[in-house]
Steps between C-alpha positions, in 0.01 A plus 500: 500500500596691184603173332158346569319813380719507190414140419128563542516813279698318233268200474181708527629739234584224255168323560309828453676567168414157365561491125604867502829416679794601280869566554507760219232733365247299297474541124120520519289688752403284797204569729572742784529292819335676794384208712671288765798667661490765225205657687753609765829557317581557134837323527481202737777309325746789535388550859556132578851494352590815691359346820709188437813712463407690817450170683844380392651829618329466839601135540859544384599867507781571257605746234414238239144465633459878521633543146267226377200672659595838352555354152169311516311815593666705225455231233134444581430872514635534145309193381177623660526839329539326162204272573285792618565689175402189303184450708400867463532467121326163486213565743464880512232627737443156652860486619491860623187420704661182635810697611278709728406194707804288598838652575803429284646279776302529823122515532378860513332442838842421657645820356207715616525358850874574509450857383233558767738395780 
């Protein structure tokens, strides 16, 4: 299940980014993408890669799979913090307002429901 969800998140995230998709930070300011899957999560591509690593761990439990998952999570967390700083500088109040809606990884409604339980 996590592999299917990861694939959906990955494709939907890339489609939502359109021409804004970059491997590195862009040299010029790109429009802030807040539509598509980005309405629910600010980092669907990181979420999908982490879900893929989790799926591999669940399908074939091993120290290698666990290490891969841990390294993916740590690497994306670092990358996301760099991207967030860039987006705060590039988009200012618009990015700050956007951050109040979707969660960094999971939709805020999922997190609220979990906290209420």
